[in-house]
C-alpha positions in Angstrom: 109.7 76.5 79.6 112.4 78.0 77.6 112.9 76.9 73.7 116.0 77.8 73.6 119.5 76.2 74.6 118.3 77.9 77.9 116.2 75.1 78.3 119.1 72.6 78.9 119.6 71.1 82.4 121.2 68.2 84.6 117.4 66.9 83.8 116.3 67.5 80.7 114.9 69.9 78.1 113.1 71.0 80.7 114.0 74.8 82.5 111.2 76.9 83.3 110.6 80.0 82.0 111.4 82.6 84.5 110.9 85.7 82.7 107.2 84.6 82.6 104.7 86.2 84.6 102.8 83.7 85.8 105.7 81.2 86.2 106.9 83.3 88.5 103.7 84.1 90.2 103.3 80.0 90.2 106.9 79.4 92.0 106.0 82.4 94.9 103.0 80.9 95.5 104.2 77.7 96.5 106.8 78.7 98.2 104.5 80.9 100.4 102.3 78.0 100.7 104.3 75.8 103.0 105.2 78.5 104.7 102.0 80.4 105.5 99.3 77.7 105.1 101.4 74.5 106.3 103.2 76.6 108.8 107.1 75.3 107.8 109.8 76.6 109.5 111.5 77.3 106.4 112.7 76.5 103.3 115.4 74.7 101.5 115.8 75.4 97.7 117.3 73.2 95.4 119.9 73.1 93.0 119.8 77.2 92.9 122.8 77.3 90.8 120.6 75.8 87.8 118.5 78.7 88.5 120.4 81.3 87.8 122.6 80.3 85.6 122.3 77.6 83.1 125.2 75.4 83.4 125.2 75.8 86.9 128.8 77.6 87.0 130.1 80.9 87.5 129.9 81.6 83.6 128.6 84.5 82.6 127.8 84.2 79.5 125.2 81.3 80.7 123.9 83.8 83.6 119.3 83.8 84.0 119.1 87.2 85.0 115.7 86.2 85.3 116.3 83.3 87.8 118.0 85.9 89.8 116.0 88.1 90.0 113.0 85.2 90.6 115.0 84.0 93.9 115.2 87.4 95.0 111.3 88.3 95.3 111.0 85.1 97.0 113.4 86.0 99.6 111.8 89.5 99.7 108.5 88.3 99.8 108.8 86.2 102.6 110.8 88.4 104.7 108.5 90.6 104.3 105.8 88.4 105.2 107.3 86.3 107.7 110.7 87.6 108.6 111.5 85.3 111.7 111.7 82.2 109.1 114.4 80.9 106.9 115.4 80.7 103.8 118.7 78.7 102.6 120.3 78.0 99.2 121.8 74.5 97.9 123.7 76.7 95.9 127.5 75.4 96.3 129.3 77.1 94.5 130.4 79.3 97.8 129.0 83.0 96.5 128.6 85.3 98.9 126.1 87.2 97.0 123.4 84.4 97.5 123.2 85.3 100.9 123.6 89.1 100.9 121.2 91.6 101.3 118.5 92.4 97.9 119.7 95.8 99.3 123.2 95.3 98.7 122.8 93.0 95.0 122.4 89.7 97.1 119.5 87.1 96.7 118.5 88.0 100.4 118.8 83.7 101.5 119.7 83.3 104.8 122.1 81.2 104.6 123.4 78.5 102.3 125.1 74.8 102.3 129.1 75.1 102.7 130.9 73.1 100.0 133.9 74.7 101.6 133.1 72.4 104.8 131.6 69.4 103.0 134.1 68.6 100.7 137.4 69.1 102.6 136.1 67.2 106.0 134.7 64.5 103.9 138.4 64.4 102.4 140.3 64.4 105.5 138.3 61.3 107.1 138.2 59.1 104.4 141.2 59.6 103.5 142.5 56.2 104.9 146.9 57.6 105.7 146.6 60.0 108.6 150.1 61.1 107.4 147.9 62.0 104.3 145.6 64.5 106.2 145.5 68.0 105.0 145.7 69.7 108.7 145.2 73.6 106.3 142.9 72.5 104.3 140.2 71.7 107.5 142.4 75.2 108.9 140.3 77.1 106.1 136.8 75.3 105.9 136.6 75.6 110.1 136.2 79.4 109.7 135.0 80.2 106.3 132.1 83.0 106.6 130.1 85.0 103.5 129.6 88.7 104.0 131.7 88.3 107.5 128.9 86.2 108.8 129.5 82.5 110.6 125.9 81.7 110.6 125.4 82.4 106.6 126.5 79.2 106.0 125.1 75.4 107.1 128.0 72.4 107.9 127.7 69.1 107.4 129.5 65.9 106.7 126.1 63.8 105.2 123.3 65.1 103.1 120.4 63.5 100.6 123.7 64.2 98.0 126.1 62.6 99.9 124.8 59.6 100.5 122.6 58.7 97.8 122.9 58.5 94.3 125.8 55.8 94.4 127.2 57.2 97.4 127.0 55.8 100.8 127.1 57.1 104.4 130.5 58.4 105.9 131.0 55.8 107.9 130.3 52.9 105.1 132.8 54.8 103.3 135.6 55.5 106.3 134.9 51.2 107.3 135.1 50.1 103.4 131.8 48.4 104.4 132.4 48.1 108.4 130.1 51.0 109.8 131.2 49.5 113.3 134.8 49.3 113.1 136.6 51.4 115.2 138.0 53.4 112.7 135.0 54.4 110.8 133.2 55.2 114.3 136.1 56.9 115.3 136.6 59.4 112.5 132.4 59.9 112.2 133.1 61.3 115.7 134.9 64.1 114.2 133.0 64.8 111.7 130.1 64.9 114.4 132.3 67.4 116.4 133.6 70.1 113.6 129.9 70.2 112.5 128.7 71.2 116.0 131.1 73.4 117.1 132.6 75.1 114.1 131.0 78.1 113.2 127.7 78.1 110.5 124.2 76.2 110.7 125.0 72.6 111.8 122.9 70.2 109.2 122.5 66.4 110.6 121.0 64.0 108.2 118.9 61.4 109.2 120.6 58.0 111.3 123.6 59.5 111.2 123.7 59.9 114.7 123.3 56.2 115.2 125.7 54.9 112.5 123.1 54.3 110.3 124.2 51.8 107.7 124.7 51.7 104.0 123.2 54.3 101.4 119.7 56.5 102.2 117.2 55.4 99.9 113.6 57.1 100.3 111.8 53.8 99.9 113.4 52.5 103.0 112.7 52.7 106.5 115.3 53.6 108.6 116.5 50.9 110.8 115.4 52.2 114.8 116.7 48.9 116.3 120.4 50.8 115.7 119.5 53.8 117.3 119.2 51.8 120.9 122.3 49.5 119.9 124.4 52.7 119.5 122.1 54.5 121.9 126.4 56.0 123.2 126.3 57.8 119.9 123.4 59.0 119.9 124.3 60.6 123.7 127.4 61.6 122.2 125.6 63.7 119.7 122.9 65.2 122.3 126.0 66.3 124.9 127.4 68.1 121.8 124.1 69.9 120.5 123.7 70.6 124.1 127.4 72.9 124.1 126.6 74.2 121.4 123.5 75.6 122.2 125.3 76.3 125.2 122.3 74.7 127.0 125.0 73.7 130.7 126.0 77.3 130.6 130.0 76.8 129.6 130.3 77.2 126.0 129.1 80.4 124.9 131.5 80.6 122.9 129.7 77.7 120.4 127.1 80.6 119.9 128.8 82.9 118.9 130.5 84.8 115.4 134.1 84.9 116.7 136.8 82.1 115.0 140.2 81.7 115.4 142.0 78.6 114.0 145.0 78.6 116.5 147.0 75.7 116.2 147.8 74.0 113.2 149.9 71.1 112.8 150.1 69.3 110.0 153.0 66.7 110.6 150.7 65.3 114.5 147.4 66.4 112.9 146.1 68.2 115.2 143.6 71.6 115.0 143.0 73.8 117.7 140.6 76.9 117.4 138.4 79.4 119.3 135.0 80.2 119.7 133.8 83.2 121.0 130.8 85.8 121.8 131.5 88.9 123.5 135.8 88.8 123.5 138.2 85.9 122.9 139.5 86.0 126.5 135.9 83.8 127.1 136.3 81.5 124.0 135.9 78.2 124.4 138.7 76.2 122.9 138.1 72.6 120.3 141.1 70.3 120.1 140.8 68.1 117.0 143.3 65.0 116.9 143.3 63.3 113.2 146.0 60.9 113.8 145.3 57.2 115.3 148.0 57.8 117.9 147.6 59.4 121.1 149.4 63.0 122.0 149.9 63.0 126.1 150.7 66.7 127.1 150.1 68.2 124.0 150.5 71.4 124.4 148.7 75.3 122.8 148.2 78.5 123.4 145.0 79.5 125.1 143.7 83.2 124.8 143.7 84.2 129.0 144.8 82.9 132.0 142.9 80.9 134.7 141.7 77.3 135.1 140.4 75.5 131.8 138.0 72.5 132.2 137.1 70.0 129.5 133.6 69.7 128.7 133.3 67.2 126.5 136.1 64.2 125.8 135.4 62.2 122.7 137.0 58.8 123.8 134.8 58.3 127.0 133.8 55.3 127.0 130.1 55.1 127.3 129.6 56.6 124.2 130.9 53.6 122.9 132.8 50.6 125.0 135.3 50.6 122.0 136.5 53.9 122.6 139.5 53.3 125.4 138.4 56.3 128.4 141.1 58.5 127.2 141.9 59.9 130.4 142.3 63.8 130.0 142.7 66.6 132.7 142.2 70.3 132.4 144.7 72.7 132.8 145.4 76.2 134.6 147.6 78.5 131.6 150.8 79.2 131.9 153.1 81.8 131.4 154.7 81.8 128.0 154.3 82.6 124.6 152.1 79.5 122.3 150.5 79.5 119.4 150.2 83.5 119.0 149.0 83.7 122.9 151.1 84.9 126.1 150.0 81.8 127.9 150.2 77.8 127.2 148.5 74.7 128.8 148.7 70.9 128.0 146.2 68.0 127.8 146.1 64.4 126.7 144.2 64.3 122.9 143.1 60.1 122.4 143.5 59.1 119.4 140.9 60.1 117.1 140.1 62.3 120.2 138.3 65.1 120.4 138.0 67.5 123.6 136.3 70.9 124.1 137.5 73.6 126.8 135.8 76.6 128.4 137.2 78.7 131.5 
């Protein structure tokens, strides 16, 4: 361990001396053990901001060069031995060098947790008044990426840090203790839909798919009977995952790098964005209504002519009996400039609703 000011961490005077060969070898061997002996698919490395910097900040005067080179060495060894494995950094400082390749001076992680997604999305979902939700912040959260690669970030609305240590799960916070309230369920679904349709690697925390209440405690098991009680919401997650993976062959855009938030209405609290793989004309469109007010006949621009079909409607009552079954039909694109596109279409949006469209 360090024996000077570098030893200080938020958890005590206990930072390992990353410059000592035996410390570096111990940490590398531990990482390789999980991948090679236990056959894990990858590793998430915790709080690496405090490995590369004494204060966990972008402060050059407190940098720990030995910590930086240690993480780079670990990633290089993993890539050389098992290049198909993934390494994820919990850094949360938005530093693109974390996922830049070692050849380009980076640490070489495959992906990093994205503070630019969780915090603005969490703020928009938990804010009490619709008028206070910031659609411009949501727009920025959707398309942020590192080093030109949408999949170098991990996006989520719940994690072990966000729902423990004095914090509670997202629906618990939205509902003020009533996770089964209409508002808790509807706005939780907005977060789920964004997580599973925005560019990035989506991460789900255990139990959020069936509205697990309270906060996370690793001494208390999940209440699995909630999965049966909220089977509809669990199905909603399954449907979103199927769309995200394009298992039905109708939403290939959700697997691609392309992303463009083309519609931001901060008055009506609506955001629409396009995701694509090969070309914008083959995009999948996601429209999100952050207000508790229906928007019938809501017009957005469309990136191509043709018939746009609704592939997902979050207000289907099969997902939850409190939902309103607000019907949303597809539409044929009509000529006329809108949102920067030469054609547009109109769709019915449910209160706190999400629709996914493709041709």
